[in-house]
C-alpha positions in Angstrom: 85.4 -5.2 -1.6 83.8 -6.0 1.8 80.6 -4.1 2.6 81.8 -3.8 6.2 84.1 -5.1 8.9 84.1 -7.1 12.1 86.6 -6.0 14.9 86.9 -8.8 17.5 88.7 -7.5 20.6 89.8 -9.7 23.5 90.8 -8.0 26.7 93.3 -10.1 28.7 93.9 -8.9 32.3 94.5 -10.2 35.7 95.5 -8.3 38.8 99.1 -8.6 39.9 99.1 -11.8 42.0 102.8 -12.6 42.5 103.5 -14.0 46.0 107.1 -15.0 46.4 106.6 -15.8 50.0 104.5 -18.9 49.2 104.1 -21.3 46.3 100.5 -22.0 47.3 98.8 -18.6 47.1 95.2 -19.2 45.8 95.4 -15.9 43.9 98.3 -17.1 41.8 96.1 -20.0 40.5 93.9 -17.3 38.8 96.9 -16.8 36.5 97.8 -20.5 36.1 94.2 -21.2 35.1 94.1 -18.4 32.6 97.3 -19.5 31.0 96.2 -23.2 30.7 92.6 -22.6 29.8 92.7 -19.3 27.8 96.1 -18.0 26.7 97.6 -21.3 25.6 94.5 -22.5 23.7 94.3 -19.1 22.0 97.9 -19.3 21.0 97.3 -22.8 19.7 94.4 -21.6 17.5 96.4 -18.6 16.2 99.4 -20.7 15.4 97.3 -23.2 13.5 95.5 -20.4 11.5 98.8 -18.9 10.5 100.2 -22.3 9.5 97.2 -23.0 7.4 97.4 -19.6 5.7 94.1 -18.4 6.9 93.7 -14.6 6.6 92.4 -13.0 9.8 92.8 -9.9 11.9 91.8 -9.2 15.5 92.9 -7.3 18.5 94.2 -8.4 21.9 94.7 -6.1 24.9 97.4 -7.3 27.3 97.3 -5.4 30.5 100.7 -4.3 32.1 100.2 -6.5 35.2 99.8 -9.5 32.8 102.8 -8.5 30.8 104.9 -8.4 33.9 103.6 -11.7 35.3 104.0 -13.6 32.0 107.6 -12.4 31.7 108.5 -13.0 35.4 111.0 -16.0 35.8 109.6 -16.9 39.2 106.1 -17.2 37.8 107.3 -19.0 34.7 109.0 -21.7 36.8 106.0 -22.0 39.2 103.6 -22.4 36.2 105.7 -25.2 34.7 105.5 -27.1 38.0 101.8 -26.4 38.1 101.5 -27.8 34.6 103.5 -30.9 35.5 101.1 -31.6 38.3 98.2 -31.4 35.9 100.0 -33.8 33.6 100.5 -36.2 36.6 96.9 -35.9 37.6 95.6 -36.6 34.1 97.8 -39.7 33.9 96.4 -40.9 37.2 92.9 -40.3 35.9 93.5 -42.5 32.9 94.4 -45.3 35.3 91.5 -44.6 37.7 88.9 -44.6 34.9 90.1 -47.8 33.3 86.7 -49.5 33.8 84.7 -46.5 32.6 85.5 -46.2 28.9 83.9 -42.8 28.2 85.5 -41.2 31.3 88.8 -42.7 30.4 88.4 -41.2 26.9 87.8 -37.8 28.6 90.9 -38.3 30.8 93.0 -38.9 27.7 91.6 -35.7 26.2 92.8 -33.8 29.2 96.1 -35.7 29.1 96.6 -34.6 25.5 95.6 -31.0 26.3 98.1 -30.7 29.1 100.9 -32.3 27.2 100.2 -30.0 24.3 100.1 -27.0 26.6 103.5 -28.0 28.0 105.0 -28.3 24.6 103.7 -24.9 23.4 104.7 -23.1 26.6 108.0 -24.6 27.3 109.5 -25.9 24.0 107.9 -23.6 21.4 107.9 -20.2 23.2 110.6 -20.7 25.9 108.3 -20.3 28.9 107.2 -16.8 27.8 103.9 -16.4 26.0 104.8 -12.8 25.1 107.1 -14.3 22.5 104.0 -15.6 20.7 102.2 -12.3 20.8 105.3 -10.5 19.5 105.3 -12.9 16.6 101.6 -12.2 15.8 102.2 -8.5 16.1 105.2 -8.6 13.7 103.2 -10.7 11.2 100.3 -8.2 11.3 97.6 -10.7 12.1 97.0 -9.4 15.7 97.0 -5.8 16.9 98.3 -6.0 20.4 97.4 -3.1 22.6 97.5 -2.4 26.3 95.5 -1.1 29.3 96.3 1.3 32.2 99.3 0.4 34.3 97.4 -1.5 37.1 93.9 -1.4 35.5 92.9 1.5 37.7 89.4 2.7 37.2 90.2 6.1 35.8 87.0 8.1 36.3 87.1 7.5 40.1 90.9 7.6 40.9 91.5 10.5 38.5 90.4 13.5 40.5 94.2 14.2 40.4 94.9 14.3 36.7 98.5 13.3 37.3 97.2 9.9 38.5 95.8 9.2 35.0 99.0 10.4 33.5 101.0 7.9 35.7 98.6 5.0 34.8 98.9 5.7 31.1 102.6 6.7 31.0 103.8 3.6 32.9 101.6 1.4 30.7 103.0 2.8 27.5 106.5 2.4 28.8 106.0 -1.2 29.9 104.4 -2.1 26.5 107.2 -0.5 24.5 109.9 -2.4 26.5 108.2 -5.7 25.8 107.2 -5.2 22.1 109.7 -2.6 20.8 107.0 -0.2 19.7 104.3 2.0 21.3 100.7 0.7 21.5 98.3 2.2 19.0 95.3 1.6 21.3 94.5 1.4 25.0 91.7 -0.5 26.7 90.3 1.8 29.3 89.9 -0.4 32.5 86.3 -1.5 32.8 85.6 0.7 29.8 85.6 3.6 32.3 85.7 6.9 30.5 85.4 10.5 31.8 85.9 13.6 29.6 89.5 14.6 29.7 90.9 11.0 29.8 91.4 11.1 26.0 93.7 14.2 26.3 96.1 12.1 28.4 95.9 9.2 25.9 96.7 11.6 23.1 99.7 13.0 24.9 101.2 9.5 25.1 100.5 8.7 21.4 97.5 6.5 21.9 95.3 6.6 18.7 92.1 4.9 20.0 90.2 3.4 22.9 86.8 1.7 23.5 83.7 2.7 25.4 80.5 0.8 26.1 77.6 1.3 23.8 75.9 4.1 25.7 79.2 6.0 26.0 79.1 6.5 22.3 75.4 6.8 21.7 75.1 9.6 24.2 78.2 11.4 23.0 78.0 15.1 22.3 77.1 15.8 19.5 75.3 12.6 18.9 77.2 10.4 16.4 75.6 10.1 13.1 76.5 6.4 12.7 75.9 5.3 16.2 78.4 2.7 17.3 79.1 1.6 13.7 81.9 4.0 13.1 84.4 5.6 15.5 84.3 9.2 16.6 87.2 11.6 17.1 87.5 13.4 20.5 87.7 17.1 19.4 90.5 18.3 21.7 92.8 15.2 21.5 92.0 13.7 18.1 91.9 10.3 19.7 89.3 7.9 18.3 86.6 6.2 20.4 85.0 2.9 19.3 81.7 1.7 20.8 80.7 -1.8 21.7 78.0 -3.4 19.5 75.3 -4.8 21.7 73.9 -7.5 19.4 77.2 -9.3 18.7 78.1 -9.1 22.4 74.9 -10.6 23.7 75.2 -13.6 21.3 78.5 -14.6 22.9 78.5 -13.1 26.4 74.9 -13.5 27.7 74.4 -16.4 30.1 70.8 -16.6 29.0 70.9 -15.8 25.3 74.6 -16.5 24.5 76.2 -19.6 22.9 78.2 -20.6 26.1 75.0 -21.8 27.8 74.3 -24.5 25.2 73.5 -27.9 26.8 76.3 -29.7 24.9 79.1 -27.4 26.1 81.2 -28.4 29.1 79.9 -27.6 32.5 82.2 -25.2 34.3 80.9 -25.8 37.8 81.5 -29.6 38.0 85.2 -30.4 38.7 86.9 -33.5 40.0 88.5 -31.3 42.6 85.1 -31.4 44.4 83.8 -34.7 43.1 86.5 -37.2 44.0 87.6 -38.7 47.3 89.8 -36.4 49.4 92.6 -38.9 49.9 92.9 -39.3 46.1 92.7 -35.6 45.1 94.4 -33.9 48.0 97.8 -33.6 46.3 96.3 -31.7 43.4 94.2 -29.1 45.3 95.3 -26.8 48.1 97.7 -28.2 50.8 95.8 -26.4 53.5 92.8 -28.6 52.9 90.8 -26.5 50.4 89.0 -28.1 47.5 89.5 -26.1 44.4 89.1 -26.6 40.7 91.7 -28.7 38.9 90.5 -28.0 35.4 89.4 -31.6 34.8 85.6 -31.5 34.2 83.8 -34.5 32.9 80.2 -33.3 32.4 78.2 -31.1 30.0 75.8 -28.4 30.9 72.9 -30.7 30.1 70.1 -28.4 31.5 69.3 -26.0 34.2 69.0 -28.7 36.9 71.8 -30.3 39.0 71.6 -33.4 36.9 74.5 -33.5 34.5 75.3 -35.9 31.7 78.9 -36.9 30.6 80.6 -34.4 28.3 80.8 -35.4 24.6 83.6 -33.5 23.0 82.5 -34.1 19.4 79.0 -32.8 20.2 80.5 -29.7 21.7 82.8 -29.2 18.7 79.9 -29.5 16.3 78.0 -26.9 18.3 81.0 -24.6 18.2 81.0 -24.9 14.4 77.2 -24.2 14.2 77.4 -21.2 16.5 80.4 -19.8 14.6 78.3 -20.1 11.4 75.3 -18.5 13.1 77.4 -15.6 14.4 78.9 -15.0 10.9 75.4 -15.1 9.3 74.0 -12.6 11.8 76.9 -10.2 11.1 76.4 -10.6 7.4 72.8 -9.5 7.7 73.6 -6.7 10.2 76.3 -5.3 7.9 74.2 -5.6 4.7 71.5 -3.5 6.4 74.0 -0.9 7.8 75.9 -0.6 4.6 72.7 0.3 2.8 72.3 3.3 5.1 75.9 4.6 5.5 78.3 6.3 3.2 81.2 4.3 4.5 81.6 0.6 5.4 80.4 0.0 9.0 82.5 -1.6 11.6 81.1 -4.0 14.2 83.1 -3.8 17.4 82.7 -7.0 19.5 84.9 -6.8 22.6 85.0 -9.5 25.3 87.0 -10.5 28.3 89.6 -12.9 27.0 89.0 -15.3 29.9 85.5 -16.1 28.6 87.2 -18.1 25.8 88.5 -21.3 27.2 88.2 -20.7 31.0 84.5 -20.0 31.4 83.5 -21.2 27.9 85.7 -24.2 27.3 84.9 -24.4 23.6 85.4 -20.6 23.0 88.8 -21.0 21.3 87.3 -23.7 19.0 84.5 -21.2 18.2 87.1 -18.5 17.3 89.0 -21.0 15.1 85.8 -21.9 13.2 84.7 -18.3 12.9 88.0 -17.0 11.4 88.1 -19.9 8.9 84.4 -19.3 7.9 84.9 -15.6 7.5 88.1 -16.1 5.4 86.4 -18.5 3.1 83.4 -16.3 2.6 84.5 -12.6 2.6 82.0 -11.3 0.1 80.0 -9.4 2.8 82.5 -8.6 5.5 86.0 -9.2 6.6 87.9 -9.0 9.9 89.8 -5.8 10.8 91.6 -4.1 13.7 90.6 -0.6 14.9 94.0 0.6 13.8 93.5 -0.7 10.3 90.1 0.9 10.1 91.5 4.3 11.1 94.2 3.9 8.5 91.5 3.4 5.8 89.1 6.0 7.2 91.1 8.6 9.1 88.4 11.3 9.0 85.6 10.7 11.6 83.0 12.8 13.2 84.2 15.0 16.1 82.3 14.1 19.3 83.0 13.6 23.0 81.8 10.4 24.6 79.9 10.7 27.8 81.1 9.5 31.2 80.4 5.7 31.3 81.6 2.3 32.1 80.5 -1.3 31.4 79.1 -3.4 34.1 75.9 -3.1 36.0 73.9 0.0 35.1 76.9 1.3 33.1 77.8 4.4 35.1 80.6 3.3 37.6 78.1 1.5 40.0 80.2 -1.6 40.3 83.3 0.3 41.4 81.6 2.8 43.7 79.0 1.4 46.1 78.6 0.4 49.8 81.1 -2.5 49.7 84.0 -0.6 48.2 83.5 3.1 48.5 85.8 3.3 51.6 88.9 2.8 49.4 88.8 6.0 47.5 89.5 8.5 50.3 92.7 6.5 50.9 93.6 6.3 47.2 93.0 10.1 46.7 95.2 10.9 49.8 97.9 8.6 48.6 97.9 10.2 45.1 98.1 13.7 46.7 101.0 12.7 48.9 103.1 10.9 46.3 102.8 13.9 44.0 104.1 16.2 46.7 106.8 13.7 47.7 108.0 13.4 44.1 108.1 17.2 43.6 110.3 17.5 46.7 112.8 14.8 45.5 113.1 15.2 41.7 116.9 14.4 41.7 117.0 11.5 44.1 119.6 8.8 43.8 120.6 5.6 45.5 118.4 4.2 48.2 116.1 7.2 48.2 115.5 6.8 44.4 114.7 3.1 44.9 112.3 4.0 47.7 110.5 6.6 45.5 110.2 4.1 42.7 108.7 1.6 45.1 106.4 4.2 46.4 105.1 4.7 42.9 104.6 0.9 42.6 102.6 0.7 45.8 100.3 3.5 44.9 99.7 2.1 41.4 99.0 -1.4 42.9 96.5 0.0 45.4 94.6 1.7 42.5 93.8 -1.6 40.7 90.1 -1.8 39.9 90.2 -5.5 40.7 90.1 -4.9 44.4 86.9 -2.9 44.3 85.4 -5.4 41.8 86.1 -8.3 44.1 84.6 -6.5 47.1 81.5 -5.9 45.1 81.1 -9.5 43.9 81.8 -11.0 47.3 84.5 -13.4 46.2 87.8 -13.4 48.2 86.8 -10.1 49.8 89.4 -10.4 52.6 92.1 -10.8 50.0 91.0 -7.7 48.1 90.8 -5.6 51.3 94.1 -6.9 52.5 95.8 -6.0 49.2 94.3 -2.5 49.3 95.4 -1.9 52.9 98.8 -3.4 52.4 99.7 -1.3 49.4 98.5 1.9 50.9 100.2 1.0 54.2 103.5 0.3 52.5 103.4 3.6 50.6 102.6 5.5 53.8 105.6 4.0 55.6 107.9 4.7 52.7 106.5 8.3 52.5 107.3 8.8 56.2 110.7 7.2 55.9 111.7 9.3 52.9 110.3 12.5 54.5 112.2 11.9 57.8 115.3 10.5 56.1 115.2 7.2 58.0 115.0 4.6 55.2 115.5 1.0 56.1 117.3 -1.0 53.4 116.1 -4.3 54.7 112.4 -3.2 54.7 112.8 -1.7 51.2 114.4 -4.9 49.8 111.6 -7.0 51.3 108.8 -5.1 49.6 110.8 -4.7 46.4 110.8 -8.5 46.2 107.1 -8.8 47.0 105.9 -6.0 44.7 108.4 -6.1 41.9 106.0 -5.0 39.1 107.4 -2.5 36.6 111.1 -3.1 37.1 112.0 0.0 35.1 109.5 2.4 36.7 110.6 6.0 37.1 108.8 7.7 40.1 108.8 11.0 38.1 105.8 9.6 36.2 103.9 11.4 38.9 105.0 14.9 37.8 
């Protein structure tokens, strides 16, 4: 029997970035890049592991906005066209680099990558990657969980408890409709926890969630096993798992982590910026913006601007070495912990899914090597999901996590500071108004019911933590501000139109098409 367990958790989330009014919205490319560089490579790895009979278990959190986008026919068709353009570009690159053998070899690598992605996405899973995750969930290899409805930062938007209930209730409903079962776990957006959130999770049948390390270490009373066993929130019975710092730093840290190795692919060197404009213009933004294409021919090399050509076999070898190193370190960590605990320890290693493949090109290869190495050598530890751990060890120490988040300083700082604090007075007022509006119209039908459902969508979309995060990081700030203002503004107009009985069918149809997230939403989630 294993002395302990490793729970790898990948959190996959993007804000809702569907723009039916234009096919060239820069924000939609966030999704296309994530599908091509993270989700499809991950699916390819998992399919191969299953085909080879490799035993593995890990957890994937798919946020409700991501579920809605991946299952949206408009986005599916647009992504196929995007992928076809990448195939066309790769073919052109094979021709352009004919006199540069190594670069032509790299162009062929990308050609194979895009052709394989097209085959998996279109032919194997029918343009809907949720079909792949349904398969893994049914097979029992992957525990698929979810997050709050629009990834709202619950400690800051939850001064009205019903806001948290709406975020959680809508999320559970969306997940259940896609997967035919309720999620066992829920990823708190940005790992943001405040006492009382767990009671809402428990009301909706959620069995566990995650907090950052200090959220568990400073729990009350202090957990006997630190972050190496879950705790049970006393009032709700919901379990909280804490992030292990050591395993996270080895993968995530830009200074200490594996992704910074000199032989891995350089993210910040793309042909979209390197090549002549006349050649590349049809594959970047039609308004004249140079953007990443995904074709990158150089390796990290060092900390200077000088970059050497990418060597795929060198990078693959490093991924194998780093997977072995990660496994060795977990073995030593678990051997030590097991000697001091009366139960097998669990190492919880959560990461943003987009690290694997998008930011760290070799990340999916690393996962493939890691699962195979662990399956071959399970004498010290094996992989597990949080749900499986709770099935084996249902009795855990009662304790309440402290208010916490991940991110800079660990206590909400990223989502509440000078660049973004202005949004919360509007979110709180919108939450107050929609609750009153719903209570006054519990039995609405027809156009009014549609308007109330759309009002709920607009408030939820305004609450997305992504907008505050973008304002803080300084990337596409105008877009984040515009999204916040637009969603609040649309809600306020609907509120006034419903209150004064002057609904405009044409206006409602327009924003229903633009913001069509959660097609089965029931506005009464706010009561």
